[in-house]
C-alpha positions in Angstrom: 120.8 96.1 33.8 119.1 94.9 37.0 121.0 96.0 40.3 123.2 94.1 42.6 121.6 92.1 45.5 123.0 93.2 49.2 124.3 90.3 50.4 126.1 89.4 53.5 128.0 86.0 54.2 126.7 84.0 56.8 127.3 84.7 60.6 130.3 83.6 62.5 128.9 82.9 65.7 127.9 79.2 65.1 130.8 77.2 62.9 130.5 73.3 61.7 133.6 70.6 62.1 131.8 67.5 61.0 129.1 66.7 59.5 127.2 63.2 59.5 124.6 63.0 56.1 122.5 60.6 55.7 120.9 60.8 52.4 118.2 58.4 51.0 117.1 59.4 46.8 113.7 58.0 45.6 115.0 57.3 41.9 110.8 56.7 41.1 109.4 59.9 42.6 112.3 62.6 42.1 112.6 63.0 46.1 115.0 62.5 48.7 114.6 61.9 52.3 117.6 63.3 54.6 118.9 63.8 58.5 122.2 65.3 59.3 124.0 65.5 62.8 126.1 68.5 62.3 128.9 68.7 64.7 128.9 72.9 65.8 131.3 75.0 67.6 129.1 77.8 69.6 131.6 80.7 69.6 129.1 82.6 71.8 125.8 82.7 73.0 122.9 82.5 70.8 119.2 81.2 70.3 119.6 81.4 66.2 121.7 79.3 63.8 121.8 80.4 59.8 123.1 78.3 57.1 121.9 77.8 53.5 119.4 76.2 52.2 117.6 76.2 48.7 114.5 74.0 47.9 114.8 72.1 51.4 111.9 71.6 53.6 113.2 70.9 57.2 110.9 68.8 59.3 112.5 68.8 62.8 115.5 70.6 64.2 117.3 70.2 67.5 120.0 71.3 69.4 121.9 68.7 71.6 124.8 70.0 74.1 125.8 68.4 77.8 122.7 65.6 77.5 120.4 68.2 76.9 117.9 68.6 73.9 116.6 72.0 72.9 114.0 72.1 70.3 113.6 74.4 67.4 110.7 77.3 68.6 110.7 78.5 64.6 112.1 77.4 61.2 112.3 80.8 58.8 113.3 80.3 55.3 115.0 83.2 53.4 114.6 82.0 49.3 116.1 85.6 48.6 119.1 84.7 50.3 119.3 81.1 50.2 119.2 80.6 53.9 117.4 79.5 56.6 117.1 80.7 60.2 116.9 78.1 62.9 115.1 80.2 66.2 115.2 77.9 69.8 113.5 78.3 72.9 116.7 79.0 74.8 120.2 80.4 74.1 122.8 77.5 73.4 125.6 77.2 75.8 129.0 78.1 74.1 131.7 75.3 73.0 130.6 72.3 71.2 126.9 71.0 70.2 125.2 68.8 67.5 122.8 70.2 65.4 120.5 67.5 64.3 118.2 67.9 61.3 115.6 66.0 59.4 114.9 66.9 56.1 113.5 66.4 52.4 114.1 68.0 48.8 113.7 67.2 45.1 115.9 65.7 43.0 115.8 67.8 40.4 116.0 68.4 36.4 118.4 71.3 36.9 121.7 70.0 36.3 122.7 71.3 39.8 122.3 70.5 43.6 121.5 66.9 44.3 119.6 66.4 40.7 118.3 63.4 38.4 119.9 62.4 35.0 118.4 60.0 32.7 119.7 57.2 31.2 119.0 54.1 29.0 120.1 50.7 29.6 121.8 48.0 27.1 118.6 46.4 26.9 117.0 50.0 26.4 115.0 50.5 29.3 114.7 54.5 30.4 116.2 55.0 33.8 117.3 57.7 36.2 120.5 58.0 38.6 121.1 60.9 41.4 124.0 62.8 41.0 125.6 66.0 42.3 127.0 69.6 41.1 127.9 71.3 44.1 130.1 74.5 42.4 129.5 77.0 43.3 127.2 77.4 45.5 124.8 74.0 45.3 125.3 71.5 48.5 122.5 74.3 49.8 120.4 72.1 47.5 120.8 68.7 48.8 121.4 69.8 52.8 121.5 72.6 54.8 125.1 73.5 55.1 127.5 76.3 55.8 127.9 76.7 51.6 131.0 79.1 52.0 134.6 78.0 50.2 136.1 78.9 53.4 134.0 76.9 56.1 136.0 73.7 55.8 134.7 70.7 57.6 135.0 66.8 57.8 132.4 64.4 56.4 130.7 61.1 57.0 128.2 60.3 54.1 125.8 57.3 54.6 123.2 56.4 51.1 120.4 54.5 51.6 120.3 52.9 48.0 118.5 50.3 45.8 120.2 46.8 46.5 121.1 47.1 43.0 122.3 50.5 42.0 126.0 51.7 42.7 126.4 54.0 45.2 129.7 56.4 45.1 131.1 59.4 47.1 134.3 60.7 47.8 136.1 58.6 50.3 136.3 54.7 50.1 133.4 52.3 51.7 133.3 51.5 55.1 130.5 49.2 55.3 127.7 48.2 52.9 125.0 46.0 54.3 121.2 45.4 53.5 118.8 47.9 55.2 117.1 46.8 58.3 113.8 48.5 57.4 113.2 47.3 53.5 114.7 44.2 51.7 115.1 46.2 48.3 117.4 48.7 49.5 121.4 49.4 51.2 122.8 51.1 53.6 126.3 52.2 52.5 128.8 54.7 54.9 131.8 55.9 53.4 135.1 56.8 55.3 135.3 60.3 56.5 136.8 63.4 54.4 139.9 65.2 54.9 138.7 68.9 55.8 137.4 70.8 52.8 134.6 72.7 51.3 130.7 72.0 50.7 131.0 72.0 47.5 133.6 69.5 47.0 131.5 66.7 48.3 129.7 64.6 45.9 127.6 61.7 45.8 126.0 59.5 43.2 123.5 56.3 42.8 123.1 54.6 39.5 123.7 51.5 37.4 127.7 51.6 36.0 130.5 49.7 34.7 134.0 50.6 35.5 137.9 49.7 34.8 140.4 50.1 37.3 144.1 50.2 38.1 147.0 51.3 40.4 149.1 54.6 40.1 152.5 54.0 41.2 152.6 55.6 44.2 149.4 53.1 45.2 146.1 55.3 44.6 143.2 52.9 43.6 141.8 54.9 40.2 138.2 53.9 38.8 136.8 55.0 36.0 132.8 54.4 36.0 131.4 54.1 32.6 128.0 54.0 31.3 126.6 49.9 31.3 128.4 47.9 28.5 131.0 50.4 27.7 133.8 49.9 30.0 136.6 49.7 27.5 135.7 53.5 26.7 137.0 54.0 29.9 140.5 52.8 29.0 142.3 56.1 28.0 140.9 58.3 30.7 142.5 55.4 33.3 145.9 55.7 31.6 146.1 59.4 31.8 144.7 59.4 35.5 147.5 56.7 36.5 150.4 58.4 34.7 148.6 62.4 35.7 148.9 61.3 39.3 152.5 60.2 39.8 152.8 63.4 37.5 151.5 66.1 40.2 152.6 64.1 43.2 156.3 64.6 41.7 155.4 67.9 40.7 154.4 69.2 44.1 156.3 66.9 46.1 153.3 66.3 48.0 151.3 62.5 47.8 147.8 62.4 46.7 146.0 62.4 50.0 143.0 60.3 49.6 143.1 55.9 49.4 141.5 56.1 46.0 140.1 58.2 43.2 136.9 58.1 40.9 136.5 59.4 37.2 132.9 59.1 36.0 130.6 60.1 32.6 127.3 61.1 34.0 124.6 61.3 31.1 123.4 65.1 31.9 126.1 67.6 33.0 126.1 71.2 32.1 129.7 72.0 32.6 132.7 70.0 31.7 133.6 68.2 34.7 133.8 68.8 38.3 137.0 68.4 40.6 135.2 67.0 44.0 137.4 65.2 45.9 138.0 61.9 45.0 135.0 61.7 42.9 135.6 63.4 39.5 132.3 64.2 37.6 132.3 64.6 33.9 130.5 65.2 30.4 130.6 61.9 29.0 132.8 63.3 26.0 134.9 64.8 28.4 136.2 61.2 29.8 135.0 58.5 27.3 137.0 57.5 24.2 135.9 55.0 21.9 138.9 53.1 20.5 137.0 52.7 17.2 134.6 56.0 17.3 136.2 58.8 19.0 138.6 61.3 17.2 142.2 62.4 17.8 140.8 65.6 18.6 138.0 64.3 21.5 141.0 62.4 22.9 143.2 65.4 23.6 140.0 66.8 25.3 139.4 64.2 27.6 143.7 64.2 28.7 143.2 68.1 29.2 140.6 67.6 31.4 141.3 64.7 33.1 144.7 66.3 33.8 142.8 69.6 34.7 140.6 68.3 37.4 143.4 66.1 38.8 145.5 69.0 39.4 142.5 70.5 41.4 143.0 67.4 44.0 145.7 69.4 45.4 145.3 73.1 43.7 141.5 74.0 45.0 140.8 70.8 47.1 143.9 70.7 49.4 144.4 74.7 49.8 140.6 76.3 48.3 140.2 79.8 47.7 138.7 81.6 50.8 136.3 83.6 49.0 134.8 83.4 44.9 136.5 86.6 44.4 140.0 84.3 44.3 138.3 81.8 41.6 141.2 82.2 39.1 143.4 81.0 41.4 141.6 77.6 41.0 140.7 77.9 37.4 143.9 79.5 36.0 146.3 77.5 38.0 144.4 74.2 36.6 144.3 75.3 33.2 148.2 76.3 33.0 149.0 72.7 34.4 147.0 70.8 32.8 149.3 71.4 29.3 152.5 70.6 31.3 150.8 67.5 32.5 149.7 66.5 28.7 153.1 67.5 27.4 154.4 65.1 30.1 152.0 62.1 29.0 152.0 63.1 25.0 154.4 65.0 24.2 153.6 64.2 20.5 150.2 66.5 21.1 153.1 69.7 21.2 150.5 70.9 23.1 151.7 74.1 24.3 151.4 75.5 21.1 147.9 74.5 20.7 147.6 76.1 23.8 147.8 79.4 22.1 144.7 79.2 20.5 142.6 77.5 23.3 143.6 79.8 25.6 145.8 82.5 24.8 144.8 83.9 21.9 140.6 83.5 23.0 141.5 85.5 26.7 143.1 88.5 24.4 140.5 89.0 22.6 138.0 89.2 25.6 140.3 91.0 27.1 140.9 93.9 25.0 137.3 94.8 25.3 136.0 97.9 27.7 133.6 95.3 29.4 136.2 92.7 30.5 136.8 92.7 33.9 140.0 92.1 35.7 141.2 88.6 36.8 140.6 89.2 40.3 136.9 90.1 40.6 134.8 91.6 44.1 132.0 89.0 44.7 129.7 89.3 46.7 126.5 87.4 45.9 126.5 83.6 44.8 124.5 85.3 41.7 127.8 87.1 40.5 129.8 83.9 40.9 129.1 82.2 37.7 129.7 85.1 35.9 133.3 84.8 36.6 133.6 81.2 35.4 134.6 82.5 32.3 137.5 82.8 29.6 139.4 86.1 32.0 139.3 83.2 35.3 140.4 80.2 33.4 142.5 81.4 30.1 143.7 84.7 31.1 144.5 82.9 34.0 146.3 80.2 32.8 148.2 82.5 30.4 149.5 85.1 33.1 151.1 82.0 35.3 152.6 80.5 31.9 154.6 84.1 31.4 155.5 84.1 35.1 156.8 80.4 35.1 158.6 81.2 32.1 159.9 84.6 34.0 161.1 82.5 37.4 162.2 79.3 35.5 160.7 75.8 36.4 162.9 74.8 39.9 161.8 78.0 41.5 158.2 77.7 40.4 157.9 74.1 41.9 159.9 75.3 44.9 157.2 77.8 45.8 154.3 75.7 44.7 155.2 73.2 47.5 156.0 76.0 49.9 152.5 77.2 49.0 150.4 74.5 49.0 152.4 72.6 52.5 152.3 75.7 54.3 148.0 76.0 53.6 146.9 72.6 53.3 143.3 71.7 54.4 143.3 75.9 54.4 142.3 78.8 52.8 143.9 81.2 50.7 143.8 84.5 48.6 145.8 85.2 45.6 148.9 87.1 47.8 149.3 84.2 49.4 150.9 82.5 46.3 153.1 85.5 45.1 154.6 85.4 48.2 155.5 81.9 48.2 156.4 82.4 44.7 158.0 85.5 45.7 160.0 83.9 47.9 161.3 80.8 46.4 162.4 83.3 43.2 164.0 86.3 45.0 161.9 88.1 42.6 159.0 90.5 43.6 156.2 88.4 42.1 153.5 90.6 44.3 154.4 93.8 42.4 154.4 92.0 39.3 151.2 90.0 38.8 149.1 92.2 40.5 149.6 94.3 37.8 148.3 91.6 35.7 145.6 90.3 38.3 144.2 93.5 39.5 143.4 95.4 36.8 141.7 94.5 33.5 143.3 94.5 30.0 147.0 94.0 28.7 149.8 96.2 27.0 150.2 96.5 23.2 154.2 96.7 23.0 155.1 98.9 20.4 158.4 97.9 18.9 161.2 100.6 17.0 164.7 100.7 16.0 167.2 103.3 15.8 170.0 103.2 12.8 172.5 100.1 12.8 175.5 101.0 14.3 178.1 98.4 13.7 176.9 95.1 14.8 174.5 96.5 17.6 171.4 97.9 17.3 169.0 100.5 19.6 165.6 98.8 20.1 162.5 100.9 21.7 160.3 99.4 23.1 156.8 101.3 24.7 153.5 100.1 26.6 150.6 101.3 26.5 147.0 99.5 26.7 145.4 97.7 23.9 142.0 98.4 23.9 139.7 96.7 20.7 138.2 100.4 19.9 141.4 101.7 19.2 144.2 103.4 20.6 143.8 104.7 24.4 143.4 108.2 24.3 144.9 110.0 27.8 147.5 108.2 30.4 147.5 104.3 30.2 147.7 102.0 33.0 151.1 100.6 33.4 151.9 96.8 33.6 155.3 95.0 34.7 156.1 93.4 31.7 158.3 90.3 31.6 159.9 90.9 27.9 161.8 89.2 26.4 163.9 90.0 22.8 165.4 87.6 20.3 167.1 88.0 17.1 167.5 85.7 13.7 171.1 84.4 15.0 169.2 82.0 17.6 165.8 82.8 17.4 164.4 80.1 20.2 167.1 82.1 22.9 166.4 85.1 24.4 169.0 87.3 23.2 167.8 89.9 26.1 165.2 89.9 28.8 164.2 93.0 30.8 161.0 94.1 33.3 159.5 97.0 31.2 157.8 98.6 34.1 157.5 102.5 33.0 156.3 103.5 29.5 159.3 103.3 27.7 162.8 101.7 27.8 165.7 101.5 24.9 167.5 98.0 24.6 170.7 97.8 22.8 171.7 94.4 21.2 173.8 92.7 19.4 172.7 92.0 15.6 174.2 92.4 12.1 172.6 94.2 9.8 170.6 91.4 7.7 169.2 90.0 10.8 165.4 90.2 12.3 164.7 90.9 15.9 161.3 89.3 17.4 160.0 90.2 20.5 158.1 87.9 22.7 159.7 84.6 21.3 157.3 81.7 22.0 154.6 83.9 22.4 154.7 83.7 26.2 153.8 87.1 27.5 150.1 88.2 27.8 150.6 91.6 25.6 150.0 92.3 21.4 153.3 93.4 19.8 153.0 96.3 16.9 156.5 96.4 15.4 157.4 99.6 13.0 156.7 98.7 9.3 160.3 97.7 8.2 161.0 95.8 11.1 157.7 93.6 10.3 158.9 93.3 6.9 162.0 91.8 8.0 160.4 88.8 9.4 157.7 88.0 6.5 160.7 86.1 5.1 160.9 84.1 8.2 157.4 83.3 7.9 157.6 81.7 4.6 160.6 79.4 4.7 159.2 78.8 8.5 162.7 79.7 9.9 161.0 81.2 12.6 158.6 78.8 14.7 155.0 78.1 15.0 155.0 80.0 18.0 156.3 82.6 16.8 154.7 82.8 12.9 151.6 82.2 15.1 152.3 85.5 17.6 152.9 87.5 14.3 149.9 86.9 12.6 147.3 87.3 15.5 148.8 90.7 16.7 148.5 91.8 13.7 145.3 90.8 13.0 144.3 92.0 16.7 145.6 95.6 15.5 143.8 95.8 12.1 140.5 94.5 13.8 141.2 97.4 16.4 141.7 99.9 13.5 145.6 99.9 14.4 146.7 98.2 11.2 145.1 97.7 7.8 142.9 94.7 7.0 144.5 94.5 3.6 148.1 94.1 5.3 147.0 91.5 7.6 145.6 89.7 4.5 149.2 90.0 2.7 150.8 88.3 5.4 148.5 85.7 5.9 149.5 85.4 1.9 153.2 84.6 3.4 151.5 81.1 4.9 150.9 79.3 2.0 153.4 76.9 2.6 152.3 76.8 6.2 151.9 72.4 7.3 151.7 73.2 11.3 148.1 72.5 12.3 148.2 75.2 15.2 148.8 77.7 12.9 146.5 76.8 10.4 143.9 76.7 13.5 144.6 80.6 14.2 144.6 81.2 10.7 141.1 79.8 10.3 139.7 81.3 13.2 140.7 84.4 12.0 139.4 84.2 8.0 136.2 82.9 9.6 135.5 85.9 11.9 136.5 87.9 8.4 134.1 86.1 6.9 131.6 87.2 9.0 132.3 90.6 8.7 131.5 90.4 5.2 128.9 87.9 5.0 126.3 90.7 3.9 128.9 92.3 1.6 129.1 92.0 -2.4 133.0 90.9 -1.1 131.6 87.5 0.5 132.1 85.2 -2.7 135.9 87.1 -3.5 136.8 86.5 0.0 135.5 82.6 0.4 137.5 82.1 -3.0 140.7 84.0 -1.2 140.2 81.2 1.6 140.1 78.3 -1.1 143.2 79.4 -2.6 144.8 80.2 0.6 144.2 76.4 2.0 144.6 74.2 -1.3 148.2 73.6 -0.9 147.7 71.9 2.5 144.7 70.6 1.3 146.5 68.9 -1.2 149.3 68.0 1.0 146.7 66.5 3.6 144.7 64.6 1.1 142.1 62.8 2.5 143.4 59.4 3.7 145.7 59.0 6.5 149.2 57.4 6.3 150.0 54.9 8.0 152.2 55.9 11.0 150.7 59.6 11.2 151.3 61.7 13.3 148.7 62.9 15.9 148.9 66.8 14.5 148.2 65.6 10.9 144.9 63.8 12.1 143.9 66.9 13.2 145.3 69.1 10.4 142.8 67.5 8.1 140.3 67.5 10.1 140.5 71.3 9.8 141.5 72.0 6.0 138.2 69.7 5.6 136.1 71.5 7.3 137.7 74.9 5.6 137.5 73.5 2.0 134.0 72.1 2.5 132.1 74.7 4.4 133.6 77.3 1.3 132.1 75.0 -0.7 135.8 73.7 -2.9 133.9 71.0 -5.7 136.4 68.2 -4.5 135.8 68.5 -1.1 132.1 68.5 -1.4 131.8 65.7 -3.7 134.3 63.7 -1.8 132.4 64.5 1.8 129.4 63.8 -0.1 130.8 60.0 -1.4 132.1 59.1 1.9 128.7 60.1 4.0 126.5 57.8 1.8 128.7 54.8 1.9 129.1 55.7 6.1 125.0 55.7 6.4 124.8 52.5 4.2 126.7 50.2 5.9 130.1 50.3 3.3 132.9 51.9 4.6 132.9 53.8 7.9 134.8 57.5 8.0 137.7 58.3 10.0 136.3 59.5 13.1 138.9 62.4 12.4 137.0 63.4 9.5 133.3 63.0 10.6 132.5 66.3 12.0 134.1 67.9 8.7 132.1 65.7 6.3 128.9 66.0 8.0 129.4 70.3 8.2 130.3 69.7 4.6 127.3 67.7 3.2 125.3 69.6 5.1 126.6 73.2 4.3 126.0 71.9 0.7 122.9 69.6 1.3 119.2 70.0 1.0 116.4 68.4 2.8 116.8 65.1 1.8 120.4 65.6 3.4 119.0 66.7 6.7 116.6 63.6 7.2 119.2 61.3 6.4 121.4 63.1 9.2 118.9 63.1 11.7 117.7 59.2 11.0 121.9 58.4 11.2 121.6 60.6 14.6 118.8 58.5 15.8 121.0 54.9 15.5 123.5 56.3 17.8 124.9 55.4 20.8 127.8 56.9 21.7 127.4 60.6 22.9 130.4 61.8 21.2 128.9 60.9 17.6 125.5 62.4 18.8 127.3 65.4 19.3 129.0 65.7 16.7 126.0 65.8 15.0 124.0 68.4 16.5 126.9 70.8 16.4 126.6 70.4 12.7 123.0 70.6 11.8 123.0 73.9 12.1 125.5 74.3 8.9 122.0 73.9 7.0 121.3 76.7 4.9 117.8 76.7 3.7 115.6 78.8 6.2 112.7 76.6 6.9 115.2 73.5 8.0 117.7 76.2 10.1 114.2 76.4 12.1 113.6 72.8 12.3 116.8 72.5 14.3 116.3 75.3 16.4 112.9 73.9 17.3 114.8 70.2 17.4 117.0 71.6 19.7 114.3 71.7 22.3 113.0 68.3 22.1 113.6 65.7 24.0 115.8 64.3 21.9 118.6 66.9 22.5 119.8 66.2 26.1 119.7 70.1 28.0 123.3 69.9 28.4 123.8 70.1 24.3 120.7 72.2 23.3 122.9 75.1 23.3 125.4 74.0 21.1 122.5 73.3 18.7 121.3 76.6 18.8 124.9 78.2 18.5 125.8 75.8 15.8 123.4 77.5 13.5 125.0 80.9 13.6 127.8 80.5 11.4 126.0 82.0 8.2 124.2 84.8 8.1 121.0 82.8 7.3 121.1 81.6 10.6 122.1 84.1 12.6 118.6 86.1 12.3 116.5 83.0 12.7 118.9 82.1 15.9 118.2 85.5 18.0 114.1 85.1 17.1 114.5 81.9 18.1 116.2 83.0 21.7 113.7 85.8 22.0 110.7 83.7 21.0 112.1 80.8 23.3 113.6 83.0 26.3 111.3 82.6 29.1 111.5 78.5 29.0 115.2 78.9 27.7 116.0 81.2 30.8 113.8 79.0 33.4 115.9 75.9 32.0 119.3 77.7 32.7 118.9 80.8 35.0 121.9 81.2 37.1 124.3 79.1 34.9 127.0 79.8 32.4 125.0 78.0 30.0 122.8 80.9 29.9 125.9 83.2 29.2 126.9 81.4 26.2 123.4 81.0 24.7 123.3 84.6 24.7 126.8 85.3 23.2 126.9 83.1 20.2 123.4 84.0 19.3 123.9 88.1 19.5 127.8 88.6 18.9 128.2 88.0 15.4 125.8 91.2 14.3 127.3 93.8 12.6 125.0 96.9 12.7 124.2 99.5 15.2 120.4 98.5 14.4 121.0 94.6 15.8 123.0 96.3 18.6 119.7 98.7 19.6 117.1 95.7 19.2 119.7 93.3 21.5 119.8 96.4 24.0 116.3 96.5 23.9 115.4 92.7 24.4 117.8 92.6 27.5 115.9 96.0 29.2 112.8 94.4 29.2 114.2 90.8 29.8 116.5 90.7 32.5 119.3 87.8 32.8 121.3 88.4 36.1 123.8 85.4 35.6 124.8 86.9 31.8 124.6 90.5 32.6 128.3 91.0 31.6 128.6 88.9 28.2 125.3 90.8 27.5 127.8 94.1 27.8 130.6 91.9 25.8 128.3 91.4 22.6 127.0 94.8 22.2 130.8 95.7 22.2 131.5 93.4 19.5 128.8 94.6 17.2 129.6 97.6 17.9 133.3 96.9 17.0 132.3 94.8 14.4 130.1 97.7 12.4 133.4 99.9 12.8 135.2 97.4 11.3 133.5 97.2 8.5 132.6 100.6 7.8 136.4 101.1 8.1 137.9 98.6 5.9 135.0 96.7 3.8 135.9 99.1 0.4 139.8 98.7 0.6 139.4 94.7 1.3 136.8 94.3 -1.7 139.6 96.7 -4.2 142.3 94.4 -2.6 139.8 90.7 -3.1 139.1 91.6 -6.9 142.7 92.1 -8.0 143.3 88.5 -6.2 140.7 87.6 -8.1 141.7 88.9 -11.8 
């Protein structure tokens, strides 16, 4: 793999306090002209100033101080370091001065920096808007600046724009006048921002409609949408207007800006970006069409709005000092978005869903030997993109959830207020947060949490019980590192683990709470002889649990009867599946436990089961068990399929709608005759102007008809795709196309992914869509190899490249494939995906070992089920 580049942060001899920035984008030539007057403090005498700059051409550099102008004698660009050094003819005087620069740049098409995004007007005209994405290190593509999170300053932004375009920035407009030089242009000036980091600056020039409202605490909220589609902003507006007061109350600190804009960008690499006062989103993360958006899409919008608005305090008001502490921003926002959505929409039961969206995914990645600690030392900015991953977001949010549960909400809120108040407009490190929460709770938070953020991985808690003595039972709990490749040899790292234990007497209350800070501990419980004992009630702790066989057996009736709560049912199955995958339990035993879920009605529990069955189905896809396994999965889901049926009932809840979509997709992909026939019938009516498919069932129907379809089906789907305007609907089709099984058609899907009909932001999901079955896996991997140079160029240095590598490699099951992947990336370096490549290789080899270990016993057991 590639060597790390030597890296130095910017020198501290000259630092900025204010930028007066003027930019004039040319939406036809895809360029921009700029000038900036940076108020700086010269800390000690120097004749050079070094700042960040990439793909910017500086034509003039002057330093002004005390009525004197000092011209630059040399401008030296260092593209590999993303820096420019300005050398002056004489030493710059110590104290305040002004660095005045004139420059030009390109409105690129790479979805980073100051870039262009394409859209079509309601009349069908193709146009371009100019937008920004600066996190992590791309403000330097828009203007020369000190592009490090700790170098905060204020910003006065002025945009010179075509007179018929909307111009937005972080703050409110203070003047908007015709340009004195050109009657076709306007000069729009914005109020000065608070002190903030460069990566949070934003400006946008384009055509948009908007809806607006005011929060109860007086903040003006606008949601900007594509032209002619303002009603699609109503739901996000409702969420934002509810969310701002919720956070104000939770943190006990008001939102410090006079307005906040949320805007949908046609081409956007991430889901959203928390620019202070001007939050940018993918269309699918902000827009909800009243008739055509699914329940899942609405829920996603609510979560993303909750996440980005949390950052306005946690990230923007108080910012991490360096990218090493990125998890502070992302882990925290990924936790509190659920708290916020639970407040706004209690009917979503969102905390149970957290287990499948964040918690189990983080456990899966963090069990690998190629995982990384939550806190990763970051040097060169190239390394930042690598840690925008499940560890920073999902493990980060999971350990904060565990901590919140451990210290209680009142102490948590008190600590959060103290942290934000003490450090507002400044920068922090992880320890600052632990200190504040420790003081608020009176508990050793820094000591406990360092064991979770500074070392990678997590423990498995092994639970066994001594013989019953009257109404008491001794429970022994032991911890050891949980490894995806089996039990650890040698001494295990230790965690300080908050462990709760419940019994069937009070299943939703902890009978005992301890901090396991050594290898093992014995706890005595008041429990009657016939009662079960459950460790980790509510699945709050970030660890796996391995019960002794008799303790596990005692829990199974609680699954069948649903006496155990959904989060506990899910946790038992999830832990056992992970243990089997790691060779610490039998896969057949897992399948027997999964059979106990036949009466299950909970959407999130079924989500976890279907995810695990998909993993197992992938493992068996090249074996003689393939069809037997499909039959097992179909039989398991039959009862719930009949329960939810195809037609929504009046007054039905949100979770039933989600469950129906999940169950139809599973049955359809497995070729269940009734599901396939029903999907075909509904798709035909939908496309021919008959009854429209309910939005919640569209993706499952598209997947089903394609998975069981031919060339005619494929052509029909493409034809339908080309008539759609709503990006959510287009994306549903794009993500479904790869379900087709014919190799020639799969190849067409792959080629289609790189055409102009598919936005660059969506290509990776189209390619990934073909990897859900064995026919597509090989073709997708070959396609990525064949097109590597153009794909790498398109996504270099971004997390979409890591996503592409992961989806097209990690599902293989043989050493031969592992060696092939290894050899390819030895030859074709991809620094931003380096860790992902190692994780994929590890997953391939784990799959191979799992198959070798359990394939025969799985086959024998599945045969008995088919008899």
